[in-house]
LUMLUM-491957 format. One record per residue (C-alpha): residue number from 1; x, y, z. Coordinates in steps of 0.05 Angstrom, whole numbers, plus 5000, padded with zeros to 4 digits. Example, Ala and Ser with C-alpha at 12.3 -4.5 7.8 and 13.67 -1.06 7.14 Angstrom:
<vexvos>
  seq    xx    yy    zz
    1  5246  4910  5156
    2  5273  4979  5143
</vexvos>
This chain:
<vexvos>
  seq    xx    yy    zz
    1  2956  1327  8283
    2  2935  1396  8246
    3  2879  1408  8193
    4  2877  1460  8143
    5  2820  1513  8136
    6  2800  1570  8090
    7  2813  1621  8070
    8  2878  1629  8102
    9  2898  1567  8140
   10  2927  1583  8206
   11  2979  1545  8246
   12  2942  1496  8290
   13  2949  1500  8365
   14  2974  1437  8405
   15  2900  1416  8419
   16  2867  1399  8358
   17  2790  1412  8353
   18  2758  1361  8299
   19  2690  1400  8308
   20  2726  1460  8279
   21  2741  1423  8217
   22  2667  1407  8215
   23  2653  1482  8216
   24  2697  1491  8162
   25  2662  1441  8120
   26  2601  1479  8133
   27  2634  1545  8108
   28  2657  1519  8046
   29  2597  1476  8031
   30  2563  1542  8038
   31  2604  1581  7990
   32  2611  1527  7940
   33  2544  1513  7932
   34  2530  1592  7927
   35  2583  1599  7871
   36  2561  1532  7835
   37  2483  1552  7848
   38  2462  1483  7866
   39  2410  1502  7919
   40  2355  1549  7930
   41  2373  1561  7999
   42  2444  1569  7985
   43  2431  1642  7948
   44  2462  1669  8014
   45  2521  1619  8017
   46  2572  1674  8008
   47  2565  1679  8089
   48  2611  1621  8092
   49  2674  1668  8085
   50  2646  1702  8148
   51  2647  1637  8183
   52  2719  1626  8163
   53  2737  1693  8184
   54  2716  1676  8258
   55  2748  1610  8254
   56  2816  1644  8233
   57  2813  1700  8282
   58  2800  1649  8334
   59  2854  1601  8312
   60  2905  1652  8307
   61  2893  1693  8366
   62  2898  1631  8410
   63  2964  1614  8380
   64  2998  1680  8391
   65  2970  1690  8460
   66  2991  1620  8481
   67  3056  1627  8453
   68  3065  1702  8481
   69  3039  1672  8552
   70  3093  1616  8551
   71  3146  1667  8525
   72  3154  1623  8456
   73  3124  1663  8400
   74  3171  1679  8351
   75  3144  1727  8300
   76  3191  1694  8242
   77  3169  1627  8252
   78  3100  1647  8254
   79  3102  1684  8187
   80  3142  1619  8157
   81  3086  1570  8185
   82  3036  1619  8144
   83  3076  1613  8083
   84  3082  1534  8089
   85  3008  1534  8091
   86  2987  1581  8039
   87  3039  1585  7981
   88  3040  1519  7956
   89  2971  1508  7946
   90  2961  1580  7920
   91  3016  1575  7872
   92  2993  1510  7842
   93  2926  1534  7832
   94  2948  1594  7797
   95  3001  1564  7746
   96  2943  1510  7731
   97  2893  1564  7721
   98  2940  1605  7677
   99  2957  1545  7631
  100  2882  1529  7633
  101  2869  1595  7610
  102  2920  1595  7551
  103  2881  1540  7518
  104  2807  1562  7540
  105  2805  1638  7556
  106  2798  1693  7497
  107  2844  1750  7500
  108  2801  1795  7544
  109  2793  1746  7590
  110  2863  1714  7599
  111  2887  1781  7601
  112  2841  1799  7662
  113  2867  1730  7692
  114  2937  1753  7686
  115  2927  1820  7723
  116  2882  1784  7779
  117  2940  1726  7787
  118  2992  1782  7799
  119  2946  1816  7848
  120  2929  1747  7879
  121  2998  1727  7890
  122  3016  1792  7932
  123  2949  1789  7968
  124  2927  1860  7945
  125  2868  1832  7895
  126  2816  1861  7949
  127  2839  1933  7926
  128  2826  1919  7856
  129  2762  1889  7861
  130  2737  1943  7911
  131  2746  1994  7854
  132  2721  1946  7793
  133  2668  1890  7818
  134  2600  1897  7856
  135  2609  1828  7883
  136  2527  1816  7877
  137  2530  1849  7811
  138  2521  1816  7740
  139  2584  1829  7718
  140  2615  1789  7780
  141  2606  1718  7748
  142  2663  1721  7701
  143  2714  1753  7745
  144  2769  1701  7743
  145  2797  1706  7817
  146  2737  1739  7850
  147  2741  1693  7914
  148  2815  1713  7927
  149  2789  1780  7958
  150  2776  1742  8021
  151  2848  1714  8022
  152  2881  1779  8014
  153  2838  1810  8069
  154  2861  1751  8116
  155  2933  1759  8096
  156  2931  1840  8110
  157  2902  1824  8180
  158  2952  1771  8195
  159  3008  1813  8173
  160  2988  1871  8221
  161  2952  1832  8279
  162  3011  1790  8311
  163  3052  1857  8313
  164  2989  1890  8345
  165  2983  1838  8402
  166  3054  1834  8416
  167  3050  1908  8434
  168  2984  1898  8469
  169  3010  1840  8507
  170  3074  1876  8532
  171  3049  1946  8551
  172  2972  1931  8563
  173  2969  1853  8583
  174  2909  1861  8628
  175  2866  1898  8578
  176  2877  1851  8519
  177  2809  1827  8520
  178  2777  1895  8533
  179  2813  1930  8475
  180  2796  1868  8429
  181  2724  1879  8448
  182  2727  1950  8428
  183  2765  1944  8362
  184  2714  1888  8347
  185  2660  1938  8364
  186  2687  1998  8327
  187  2703  1954  8263
  188  2635  1926  8265
  189  2597  1993  8265
  190  2646  2022  8209
  191  2626  1965  8169
  192  2556  1978  8182
  193  2556  2055  8162
  194  2596  2045  8101
  195  2553  1990  8079
  196  2502  2044  8058
  197  2556  2099  8043
  198  2601  2061  8002
  199  2582  1990  7998
  200  2643  1962  7953
  201  2696  1988  8003
  202  2654  1961  8062
  203  2653  1893  8028
  204  2723  1886  8001
  205  2772  1917  8050
  206  2801  1903  8115
  207  2777  1962  8165
  208  2702  1942  8151
  209  2719  1866  8154
  210  2772  1855  8212
  211  2717  1856  8264
  212  2693  1787  8240
  213  2765  1764  8252
  214  2772  1797  8318
  215  2711  1770  8339
  216  2747  1704  8337
  217  2798  1733  8378
  218  2752  1759  8432
  219  2723  1690  8442
  220  2799  1663  8441
  221  2824  1708  8494
  222  2761  1698  8535
  223  2771  1622  8533
  224  2848  1633  8554
  225  2818  1645  8625
  226  2747  1615  8625
  227  2708  1557  8605
  228  2635  1552  8590
  229  2596  1504  8635
  230  2569  1448  8602
  231  2493  1474  8601
  232  2522  1531  8562
  233  2563  1495  8516
  234  2500  1445  8492
  235  2455  1513  8487
  236  2518  1554  8445
  237  2523  1499  8385
  238  2451  1489  8363
  239  2437  1563  8377
  240  2500  1582  8330
  241  2473  1530  8276
  242  2404  1566  8285
  243  2434  1630  8271
  244  2477  1610  8207
  245  2416  1575  8179
  246  2371  1638  8195
  247  2417  1684  8153
  248  2413  1636  8096
  249  2337  1644  8100
  250  2329  1715  8115
  251  2379  1743  8069
  252  2355  1782  8004
  253  2387  1829  7954
  254  2352  1886  7990
  255  2396  1875  8057
  256  2462  1911  8047
  257  2524  1863  8065
  258  2564  1865  8113
  259  2521  1918  8147
  260  2491  1888  8210
  261  2471  1828  8179
  262  2536  1796  8178
  263  2532  1792  8254
  264  2481  1733  8247
  265  2536  1682  8210
  266  2596  1719  8252
  267  2555  1707  8319
  268  2534  1637  8303
  269  2605  1615  8281
  270  2626  1646  8348
  271  2566  1605  8383
  272  2592  1539  8345
  273  2660  1548  8373
  274  2641  1561  8444
  275  2594  1497  8434
  276  2658  1455  8429
  277  2700  1492  8483
  278  2693  1428  8523
  279  2734  1376  8494
  280  2731  1330  8545
  281  2653  1324  8545
  282  2635  1342  8472
  283  2565  1369  8464
  284  2518  1337  8411
  285  2528  1391  8362
  286  2606  1384  8369
  287  2604  1307  8364
  288  2565  1321  8293
  289  2617  1368  8267
  290  2669  1321  8287
  291  2648  1261  8238
  292  2697  1239  8186
  293  2662  1262  8125
  294  2654  1339  8163
  295  2730  1331  8182
  296  2753  1310  8109
  297  2719  1368  8080
  298  2744  1413  8128
  299  2812  1386  8113
  300  2807  1401  8042
  301  2772  1465  8053
  302  2832  1514  8032
  303  2848  1481  7962
  304  2778  1476  7955
  305  2766  1546  7963
  306  2820  1561  7914
  307  2805  1518  7859
  308  2726  1516  7860
  309  2718  1590  7828
  310  2771  1577  7772
  311  2732  1509  7758
  312  2670  1543  7746
  313  2695  1604  7706
  314  2734  1554  7663
  315  2665  1510  7652
  316  2625  1574  7637
  317  2672  1603  7588
  318  2676  1531  7550
  319  2605  1507  7543
  320  2546  1539  7510
  321  2492  1519  7563
  322  2521  1525  7634
  323  2464  1477  7661
  324  2457  1443  7730
  325  2490  1379  7704
  326  2550  1423  7686
  327  2552  1461  7749
  328  2546  1391  7788
  329  2608  1367  7748
  330  2640  1430  7772
  331  2628  1420  7839
  332  2648  1340  7839
  333  2712  1360  7800
  334  2728  1415  7846
  335  2726  1366  7909
  336  2774  1319  7868
  337  2818  1373  7846
  338  2828  1404  7921
  339  2835  1326  7950
  340  2891  1323  7899
  341  2927  1393  7919
  342  2919  1372  7997
  343  2950  1303  7986
  344  3003  1319  7936
  345  3021  1389  7955
  346  3001  1418  8020
  347  3003  1362  8062
  348  3075  1344  8045
  349  3098  1415  8050
  350  3061  1429  8114
  351  3087  1363  8146
  352  3157  1377  8119
  353  3165  1311  8083
  354  3192  1355  8023
  355  3228  1424  8027
  356  3250  1413  8100
  357  3294  1464  8105
  358  3269  1538  8113
  359  3319  1564  8065
  360  3304  1522  8013
  361  3232  1525  8020
  362  3237  1600  8023
  363  3278  1601  7959
  364  3233  1550  7926
  365  3169  1586  7944
  366  3199  1656  7923
  367  3225  1634  7858
  368  3156  1600  7837
  369  3121  1661  7862
  370  3162  1706  7822
  371  3153  1667  7759
  372  3077  1667  7769
  373  3084  1738  7779
  374  3123  1745  7713
  375  3076  1704  7675
  376  3017  1739  7698
  377  3055  1811  7674
  378  3066  1779  7612
  379  2994  1758  7597
  380  2966  1820  7620
  381  3009  1864  7588
  382  3003  1828  7517
  383  2926  1830  7522
  384  2926  1759  7534
  385  2968  1741  7481
  386  2917  1750  7416
  387  2965  1716  7371
  388  2935  1654  7391
  389  2876  1669  7348
  390  2860  1678  7271
  391  2848  1750  7249
  392  2773  1733  7234
  393  2769  1714  7311
  394  2802  1778  7334
  395  2756  1824  7287
  396  2697  1793  7316
  397  2727  1805  7385
  398  2736  1879  7373
  399  2665  1886  7373
  400  2668  1881  7452
  401  2686  1952  7454
  402  2637  1978  7401
  403  2592  2016  7458
  404  2558  2077  7473
  405  2614  2096  7514
  406  2610  2175  7505
  407  2550  2172  7545
  408  2571  2136  7610
  409  2580  2204  7639
  410  2498  2209  7640
  411  2489  2150  7685
  412  2452  2177  7746
  413  2464  2206  7799
  414  2504  2247  7740
  415  2462  2300  7699
  416  2420  2283  7639
  417  2454  2287  7574
  418  2422  2326  7516
  419  2405  2289  7454
  420  2382  2315  7385
  421  2390  2392  7369
  422  2422  2431  7433
  423  2394  2507  7419
  424  2325  2491  7448
  425  2289  2457  7510
  426  2278  2389  7503
  427  2216  2357  7477
  428  2233  2289  7478
  429  2256  2249  7551
  430  2288  2179  7542
  431  2280  2149  7615
  432  2315  2082  7620
  433  2374  2031  7639
  434  2438  2016  7610
  435  2394  1993  7545
  436  2375  2067  7542
  437  2448  2090  7543
  438  2461  2034  7486
  439  2412  2064  7438
  440  2429  2137  7455
  441  2464  2144  7388
  442  2402  2119  7353
  443  2357  2173  7389
  444  2408  2225  7378
  445  2406  2209  7301
  446  2330  2210  7297
  447  2324  2272  7343
  448  2374  2315  7296
  449  2335  2289  7233
  450  2266  2306  7265
  451  2292  2369  7295
  452  2271  2351  7367
  453  2309  2361  7428
  454  2313  2306  7472
  455  2351  2289  7544
  456  2375  2221  7561
  457  2362  2198  7635
  458  2391  2128  7648
  459  2411  2093  7711
  460  2443  2023  7697
  461  2408  1959  7720
  462  2348  2004  7734
  463  2279  1992  7701
  464  2241  2063  7689
  465  2184  2039  7743
  466  2164  2070  7800
  467  2176  2035  7867
  468  2215  1977  7830
  469  2288  1950  7844
  470  2337  1966  7895
  471  2334  2036  7934
  472  2381  2071  7880
  473  2334  2055  7826
  474  2273  2079  7869
  475  2302  2142  7876
  476  2330  2146  7808
  477  2260  2134  7779
  478  2223  2180  7819
  479  2274  2236  7803
  480  2269  2225  7728
  481  2191  2233  7733
  482  2198  2298  7776
  483  2248  2331  7726
  484  2196  2312  7666
  485  2140  2332  7708
  486  2177  2399  7721
  487  2195  2413  7647
  488  2138  2434  7612
  489  2172  2431  7543
  490  2176  2360  7544
  491  2117  2326  7507
  492  2135  2257  7498
  493  2168  2205  7543
  494  2204  2142  7518
  495  2215  2087  7566
  496  2271  2042  7548
  497  2298  1981  7585
  498  2322  1907  7579
  499  2258  1890  7622
  500  2287  1832  7648
  501  2291  1848  7714
  502  2232  1818  7750
  503  2230  1753  7705
  504  2294  1725  7728
  505  2287  1669  7779
  506  2329  1709  7835
  507  2272  1755  7850
  508  2255  1827  7851
  509  2240  1885  7894
  510  2173  1916  7891
  511  2151  1980  7942
  512  2213  1963  7980
  513  2189  1885  7986
  514  2224  1831  7965
  515  2185  1784  7916
  516  2196  1721  7870
  517  2161  1690  7812
  518  2086  1712  7800
  519  2091  1760  7853
  520  2149  1795  7827
  521  2124  1801  7757
  522  2049  1823  7780
  523  2080  1871  7823
  524  2121  1898  7770
  525  2062  1901  7715
  526  2030  1942  7766
  527  2075  1986  7780
  528  2098  2000  7708
  529  2018  2019  7689
  530  2020  2065  7746
  531  2086  2097  7723
  532  2046  2110  7657
  533  1991  2134  7689
  534  2030  2189  7729
  535  2061  2205  7664
  536  1998  2213  7623
  537  1965  2248  7683
  538  2022  2303  7675
  539  2002  2307  7595
  540  2057  2273  7572
  541  2055  2220  7512
  542  2082  2153  7533
  543  2122  2108  7484
  544  2149  2041  7506
  545  2199  1999  7473
  546  2180  1930  7475
  547  2231  1879  7501
  548  2289  1867  7454
  549  2316  1797  7460
  550  2381  1780  7496
  551  2431  1713  7487
  552  2461  1675  7540
  553  2530  1697  7522
  554  2565  1754  7496
  555  2550  1755  7416
  556  2619  1773  7402
  557  2651  1724  7439
  558  2594  1672  7412
  559  2610  1681  7345
  560  2686  1686  7358
  561  2684  1613  7390
  562  2648  1591  7330
  563  2694  1611  7285
  564  2746  1578  7320
  565  2707  1519  7325
  566  2690  1525  7251
  567  2616  1513  7268
  568  2557  1554  7246
  569  2573  1624  7242
  570  2510  1653  7277
  571  2481  1638  7341
  572  2424  1658  7376
  573  2356  1643  7412
  574  2292  1615  7394
  575  2238  1677  7380
  576  2187  1630  7416
  577  2231  1627  7479
  578  2237  1709  7481
  579  2158  1712  7473
  580  2149  1660  7530
  581  2198  1694  7580
  582  2164  1760  7565
  583  2093  1742  7557
  584  2074  1777  7626
  585  2106  1834  7603
  586  2070  1834  7536
  587  2005  1826  7563
  588  2013  1885  7611
  589  2034  1928  7552
  590  1976  1904  7516
  591  1933  1932  7567
  592  1974  2000  7568
  593  1960  2004  7491
  594  1887  2002  7509
  595  1907  2062  7550
  596  1939  2104  7500
  597  2012  2086  7505
  598  2045  2080  7439
  599  2091  2019  7432
  600  2153  2005  7383
  601  2182  1934  7375
  602  2244  1914  7337
  603  2237  1843  7340
  604  2204  1837  7278
  605  2263  1866  7242
  606  2315  1820  7269
  607  2281  1750  7288
  608  2263  1718  7222
  609  2248  1639  7213
  610  2239  1636  7283
  611  2308  1658  7307
  612  2339  1719  7341
  613  2408  1721  7319
  614  2475  1738  7351
  615  2495  1771  7284
  616  2465  1803  7222
  617  2510  1818  7160
  618  2569  1784  7187
  619  2575  1829  7247
  620  2546  1826  7319
  621  2478  1850  7342
  622  2500  1864  7407
  623  2569  1886  7446
  624  2557  1836  7498
  625  2493  1796  7513
  626  2438  1852  7523
  627  2469  1918  7495
  628  2460  1938  7417
  629  2528  1955  7396
  630  2534  2026  7376
  631  2556  2013  7303
  632  2483  1995  7292
  633  2458  2065  7316
  634  2442  2093  7242
  635  2407  2024  7233
  636  2361  2031  7292
  637  2350  2114  7281
  638  2319  2094  7219
  639  2277  2034  7244
  640  2259  2081  7300
  641  2240  2141  7246
  642  2196  2085  7201
  643  2161  2058  7270
  644  2147  2134  7293
  645  2115  2158  7230
  646  2066  2100  7227
  647  2045  2111  7301
  648  2034  2184  7279
  649  1956  2194  7280
</vexvos>
């Protein structure tokens, strides 16, 4: 009897262990609960992938070493078994996703799905994501096939690993375990160093992730010739489970991943496997893991991993409010879809009830894969088949490109950009996040009109507040303020931000301590006042732009979908909701105003009749959810000039 596991299901050895299916159940539950955001404790559920890596490395190493020891391992047969397990469920998922995307996705998202489908089918998507997506960043939520990175890592490992083990056993049979230990430690060290140096590479690429798979391999190689005592097995299971729970509880966004932290779930998974290594005398932990509900969830974990993220993305793209009920519906629907794929696709192919002969199976799999790749290329090359939509819809969607892209070159740590007249030293400094970049065009117009040279200093996602946010933001703000202090010509400093960072429910870092709720907002307020005080102490006048409103989804896309549905052509948020969300910050700015800080607000110019709209004059206000589109630069420059004139004593 065999079972399937995520991410890439390995051919099962003769000795089936139900407790490992239970481990798969824990791993897939962590990942899916995390991606559907169902539980507060599930915020670090991505560690489920690390558990899967250990399981995969353990099983595949045991299969290969057992086969080599018995002189019956055939590389071609090994790869064929891999393809039998992986391609049917993967191909069905990608085909269904493309079909659903045709009807539900707007052109840009559909084109992105086409690109990522091609890369997923050939297991190279992790390289693409390495260059384009921060897994823990805001943009990750909308990436159509973000979760496929782990499958790509596993398959790249499995292409190389059997060849490596074959050579190792042939020439250094006595040193197999020692060599695997060295490789594991080396990859772990590389991943730890790269997490601080090149975090995206450390997260997505095989060299920095291989140790998690080879850690399972080390355990498999050791168990080939050893057996834990009953006492060790009984201790290992609860200890491993405790380490996984500890990882869930301790993780926060300040902790780089994988780094050293991934050792917690990896060691936990290895200990759980060790705890079940006495099948004849199962430990209490192993018996719990082998319960039927756990085994069922573990059995469908591979198709569940495949389908859950696409279902989440499709729902998010189709509903106005992706609330808890919708997320729970997606979770339940994912389990149903996974069971259907497992029952009607994966198991029949794996058990050779259909496509029995290898040539027939490979021909069918190759043909379907080629068709999926061709379809993905067509979708990507045509820009998502935009002809599906009316011209008005496409006109609205075109505003997604209306961005201040010429100022991207100023994103820290790149040098600041000059604004206004260029022939004299700067008198104005604008410090902020990407919202400062979005308003750079407006500032440039206003500064030119008033003959004031200025400088734009911004870092994406970094509020202009001392000792607030991740380390890169802390460094940026300190350097920006130091630059202003070292430039005597600068007399006025504008602080510009989305200002939402500490008010989201995910928490925020203050003074290198991760805080949540009122502790985060209160700490942010203290640090903002300290920032203002420092600038004033240096003789600089401080002007703060009050928070502008934001939308729950992209303004051009929301308006386009409204046009498709033939509903009200303008969507937005209630002014009362905006004011309630920012109440702590507005109270802090009231305090700052009593200390000489000047404030500018654009809210009253846009939010009328209690509504903050997505559009004015038939065109979106934003290019996305929070960034004012570049085409409104002249309008905001005019408003900025008027408000600054009113503030002049």
